[in-house]
C-alpha positions in Angstrom: -11.3 23.8 12.7 -11.0 21.5 9.7 -14.0 19.4 8.7 -13.7 15.6 8.2 -13.8 15.0 4.5 -16.7 12.5 4.7 -18.9 14.9 6.6 -19.0 17.3 3.6 -21.6 17.4 0.8 -20.5 15.4 -2.2 -19.7 18.4 -4.5 -17.8 20.1 -1.7 -15.9 16.9 -1.1 -15.0 16.6 -4.8 -13.6 20.2 -4.8 -11.7 19.7 -1.6 -10.2 16.4 -2.8 -9.0 18.3 -5.9 -7.5 21.0 -3.7 -5.8 18.4 -1.5 -4.2 16.6 -4.5 -3.2 19.9 -6.2 -1.4 21.0 -3.0 0.4 17.6 -2.8 1.4 17.9 -6.5 2.8 21.4 -5.8 5.1 20.0 -3.2 3.1 20.4 0.1 3.1 17.5 2.5 -0.2 15.7 2.8 -0.8 17.5 6.2 -0.1 20.9 4.7 -2.3 20.2 1.7 -5.1 19.0 3.9 -4.8 22.1 6.1 -4.8 24.3 3.0 -8.0 22.5 1.8 -9.4 22.9 5.4 -10.2 19.2 5.7 -9.1 16.4 7.9 -8.0 13.2 6.2 -5.7 10.3 7.1 -2.3 10.0 5.4 -3.2 6.8 3.6 -6.4 8.3 2.2 -4.5 11.4 1.0 -2.0 9.3 -1.0 -4.7 7.0 -2.3 -6.6 10.0 -3.6 -3.4 11.3 -5.3 -2.8 7.9 -6.9 -6.4 7.8 -8.1 -6.0 11.2 -9.8 -2.9 9.8 -11.5 -5.0 6.9 -12.8 -7.7 9.1 -14.0 -5.2 11.1 -16.0 -4.4 8.0 -17.8 -1.2 6.2 -16.8 -0.1 4.0 -19.7 -1.1 0.8 -17.7 -2.9 -0.3 -14.6 0.3 -2.1 -13.6 2.1 1.2 -13.3 -0.6 2.4 -10.9 -0.2 -0.7 -8.9 3.5 -0.2 -8.7 3.0 3.4 -7.5 0.6 2.2 -4.9 3.0 -0.4 -3.6 5.9 2.0 -3.5 3.9 4.6 -1.6 2.7 2.0 0.9 6.2 0.7 1.3 7.6 4.1 1.8 4.9 5.1 4.4 4.9 1.7 6.1 1.2 1.2 5.2 0.0 -2.4 5.4 -1.9 -3.3 2.2 -5.5 -4.3 2.7 -7.4 -5.8 -0.2 -10.6 -4.1 -1.5 -13.2 -5.5 -3.7 -12.3 -3.5 -6.8 -8.5 -3.7 -6.7 -6.3 -5.1 -9.4 -5.1 -8.6 -8.6 -1.4 -8.7 -7.8 
């Protein structure tokens, strides 16, 4: 049975997040990637992690990351919820 991501030790979480994102980048659905990483994660969390990795790789601008986030949310029907550290729209 898969383990909820937040119940794992920090270093294991970091590695499993990387496996999740790598799987998604290789064309797996978020569910398939989570199963391959042997973790349970919500769909919105999986896509936010993937977007975060794109940001850390250095998108040319923060506005491009915001655009990606909005498009992913629109496509998945996710309602945007503000967080303290987000870029103002």
